[in-house]
C-alpha positions in Angstrom: 57.3 131.9 131.0 57.8 128.2 131.6 59.1 125.9 128.9 58.2 122.3 128.1 59.9 119.7 125.9 58.9 119.6 122.2 58.4 115.9 121.6 61.6 114.0 121.8 63.7 116.7 120.0 65.5 117.8 123.2 64.2 121.3 122.5 62.2 123.3 125.1 59.5 125.7 123.9 57.2 128.2 125.6 54.1 126.7 127.2 52.0 129.3 125.4 52.6 129.4 121.6 51.6 132.7 120.0 49.4 132.3 116.9 50.3 135.0 114.4 47.6 134.2 111.9 46.2 137.8 111.5 49.4 139.7 112.1 50.0 141.8 109.0 46.3 141.6 107.8 43.6 142.3 110.4 46.3 143.7 112.7 48.5 146.3 111.0 52.2 146.5 111.5 52.0 148.8 114.6 49.4 146.6 116.3 51.2 143.4 115.4 54.5 144.7 116.7 52.8 145.8 120.0 51.3 142.4 120.6 54.5 140.6 119.6 56.5 142.8 122.0 54.0 142.1 124.8 54.3 138.3 124.3 58.1 138.4 124.0 58.5 140.6 127.1 56.5 138.1 129.1 59.2 135.5 128.2 57.3 133.9 125.3 59.5 132.8 122.3 57.4 130.2 120.4 55.5 131.8 117.5 53.3 130.0 115.0 52.5 131.1 111.4 51.9 129.6 108.0 52.5 130.4 104.3 48.8 131.0 103.7 48.1 133.5 106.6 45.9 135.3 106.0 44.9 135.1 102.3 41.2 134.8 103.0 41.0 138.3 104.5 39.8 140.9 102.0 42.6 142.7 100.4 45.3 140.2 101.3 46.9 137.3 99.4 48.7 135.1 102.0 52.3 135.5 103.3 51.5 138.6 105.2 52.0 137.0 108.6 55.4 135.6 107.8 56.4 139.0 106.3 55.4 140.9 109.4 57.2 138.4 111.7 60.3 138.8 109.6 60.1 142.6 109.9 59.6 142.4 113.6 62.5 140.0 114.2 64.8 142.2 112.1 63.8 145.4 113.9 64.1 143.8 117.3 67.3 141.9 116.4 65.9 138.9 118.4 65.9 136.1 115.8 68.3 134.0 118.0 65.7 134.1 120.8 62.7 133.1 118.8 61.5 129.6 118.0 59.5 130.1 114.7 57.0 127.6 113.3 55.5 127.8 109.9 53.4 125.4 107.7 52.9 124.2 104.1 50.1 122.2 102.5 47.0 124.3 102.0 46.5 126.3 98.8 46.7 130.0 98.4 47.2 132.3 95.4 48.3 130.0 92.6 49.7 127.3 95.0 47.6 124.1 95.1 46.5 122.3 98.2 49.1 119.5 98.2 52.2 118.0 100.0 54.0 117.2 96.8 57.7 117.4 97.1 58.2 120.3 94.6 55.5 122.4 96.3 57.0 121.8 99.8 60.5 122.8 98.7 59.3 125.8 96.7 57.1 127.0 99.6 59.8 126.6 102.2 62.1 128.8 100.2 59.3 131.5 99.9 58.7 131.3 103.7 62.4 131.6 104.5 62.6 134.7 102.3 59.5 136.3 103.9 60.6 135.5 107.4 64.1 136.7 106.6 65.7 133.7 108.2 68.0 130.9 107.1 66.2 128.1 109.0 62.6 127.5 110.1 62.7 125.9 113.6 59.5 123.9 113.1 57.9 123.2 109.8 54.5 121.6 109.7 52.7 119.5 107.1 49.5 121.7 107.4 47.1 119.0 106.2 47.1 115.3 105.4 47.4 115.1 101.6 46.1 111.6 100.9 46.9 112.0 97.2 50.6 112.3 97.7 52.5 109.3 99.2 53.8 109.9 102.7 57.2 108.8 101.4 57.4 111.7 99.0 56.4 114.2 101.6 58.8 112.9 104.2 61.7 112.8 101.7 61.0 116.4 100.8 61.3 117.3 104.5 64.5 115.3 104.7 66.1 117.3 101.9 65.1 120.6 103.7 66.5 119.2 106.9 69.8 118.2 105.3 70.0 121.6 103.6 69.7 123.3 107.0 66.4 125.0 106.0 64.3 123.2 108.6 65.3 122.0 112.1 62.2 119.9 113.1 59.0 118.8 111.4 55.4 118.5 112.7 52.0 117.5 111.4 48.6 119.3 111.6 45.2 117.9 110.9 46.3 114.3 110.9 44.6 111.3 112.3 46.5 109.1 114.8 46.8 106.1 112.3 48.4 108.4 109.7 50.9 109.7 112.2 51.8 106.1 113.0 52.3 105.4 109.3 54.6 108.4 109.1 56.4 107.3 112.3 57.3 103.9 110.9 58.4 105.3 107.5 60.7 107.7 109.3 62.0 105.1 111.6 62.9 102.5 109.0 64.4 105.0 106.6 66.2 107.1 109.3 64.3 110.2 108.3 63.2 113.1 110.5 60.0 112.3 112.4 57.0 114.4 113.2 57.8 115.7 116.7 54.4 117.2 117.3 50.8 117.5 116.0 48.7 120.6 115.9 45.0 119.9 116.0 41.7 121.7 116.5 40.8 121.2 120.2 38.7 123.0 122.8 36.9 122.3 126.1 33.4 121.5 124.8 33.4 118.5 122.5 32.5 117.9 118.9 29.2 116.2 118.4 29.6 112.6 117.2 29.5 112.2 113.5 30.4 115.8 112.7 33.6 117.2 111.2 35.3 120.5 110.5 36.8 119.4 107.2 39.5 120.2 106.2 40.4 120.8 109.9 40.7 117.8 112.1 39.6 117.8 115.8 41.6 116.0 118.4 40.0 112.8 119.8 40.7 110.1 122.3 42.7 108.1 119.9 45.0 111.0 119.3 45.4 111.8 123.0 46.4 108.1 123.7 48.7 108.1 120.7 50.7 111.2 121.5 51.0 110.2 125.2 52.5 106.8 124.3 54.7 108.1 121.4 56.0 111.1 123.3 54.7 113.5 120.7 53.6 117.0 121.7 50.0 118.0 121.1 49.2 121.6 120.3 45.7 123.0 120.2 44.4 125.6 117.8 40.9 127.2 118.0 41.1 126.6 121.8 38.8 129.4 122.7 36.5 129.1 119.6 36.9 132.7 118.5 35.4 134.1 121.8 32.2 132.0 121.8 32.7 131.1 125.5 32.6 134.7 126.7 31.2 136.9 124.0 27.4 137.2 123.5 27.9 138.1 119.8 29.7 134.8 119.1 27.9 131.5 118.8 29.2 127.9 119.0 29.4 126.0 115.7 26.6 123.5 115.3 29.2 120.7 115.6 29.7 121.6 119.3 26.1 121.5 120.3 26.1 117.9 121.5 24.4 116.1 124.4 27.0 117.1 127.0 27.6 120.7 126.0 25.4 122.2 128.8 27.0 120.1 131.5 30.5 121.0 130.4 29.7 124.7 130.2 28.2 124.6 133.7 31.4 123.0 135.0 33.5 125.5 133.2 31.5 128.5 134.7 31.6 127.0 138.2 35.4 126.6 138.2 35.9 130.1 136.7 33.8 131.5 139.6 35.7 129.5 142.2 39.1 130.6 140.9 38.2 134.2 140.2 39.3 133.8 136.6 37.6 133.9 133.2 36.2 130.9 131.4 38.9 131.4 128.7 41.6 131.2 131.3 40.2 128.1 132.8 40.2 126.4 129.4 43.8 127.2 128.7 44.9 126.2 132.3 42.9 122.9 131.9 44.8 122.2 128.7 48.2 122.7 130.2 47.3 120.5 133.2 45.7 117.7 131.1 47.2 114.3 130.7 48.7 114.4 128.2 49.5 118.1 128.5 48.2 120.2 125.6 50.0 123.4 124.5 47.4 126.0 123.5 48.0 128.5 120.7 46.9 131.9 122.0 45.8 134.8 119.9 44.9 138.4 120.6 43.8 141.5 118.8 44.3 143.8 121.9 46.7 144.1 124.7 43.9 143.3 127.2 43.2 140.0 125.4 46.9 139.2 125.3 47.3 139.8 129.0 44.3 137.7 129.8 46.0 134.8 128.0 49.4 135.4 129.6 47.9 135.5 133.1 46.9 131.9 132.9 50.5 131.1 133.7 49.7 132.0 137.3 46.6 129.7 137.5 46.8 126.3 139.1 43.6 124.2 139.0 43.2 121.7 141.9 43.0 118.0 141.1 39.4 118.1 142.2 38.6 120.9 139.7 40.4 119.0 136.9 38.3 115.9 137.6 35.1 117.9 137.5 36.1 119.5 134.2 37.2 116.2 132.7 34.2 114.2 133.9 31.4 116.7 132.9 29.5 114.8 130.3 26.1 113.8 128.9 23.0 114.5 130.9 21.6 111.4 132.7 
């Protein structure tokens, strides 16, 4: 699997980041290990989790994803080959939704224990907590960095102007900077005036910001839980905008031309976008995982990229 730079860290990460949200909950240990092995054997090493995954699934409390990843790395003895990302900020169990310093540090210690590691490679602020000063949050990350518990930090669900505030605070205080941002992003576009609160969708301001600041953009919910290809899945109302039909038509046409699936075209389009977007992939079966991995062989033409980019509102 190819690698790409992670922001300005000097670190290279896999072009496809594996989202481990439901490992240990919807997928049991055997299923999770099988999918992790398949990704790893393809050359993938960038795995994404969070302290809360997946506490909303019936019968689970959160922390299951980190625990299963820790068990897998221990059994496979491959910790040194894995770039592990986790997150803090949303509430679960008795933990509040906050980026207060004490919660960040407590939750980092819990995540380290569940993962069975001494250091988390990439630690995200999972949401933008407007009630806690950015200085407090960034100083907490600094202490984790100085203690060797965290190598790099990232942000998720942040607007561009808030990333810029964080950038200048880190710059003037010589603190670690957010090297990447993970945002909701797919091919069809959110209807103007709608939100996914507390999730934040990528927009043109963010694309321009990350391109000029050298920050890596990662996309979650890239395939909208199968809505592009599964008749039993519908698009959220926020996506039913004036240009949806045109973009879906362009997507279907390019998929037919390339002999690929619409899902594969979306992931390839992200990787070839300007700025490039690293998609988080997810799978519950080996077939789904392979469909995702096969996009590494797909190269869209400049003309196809223009058609996909320019598909817009009906005239």
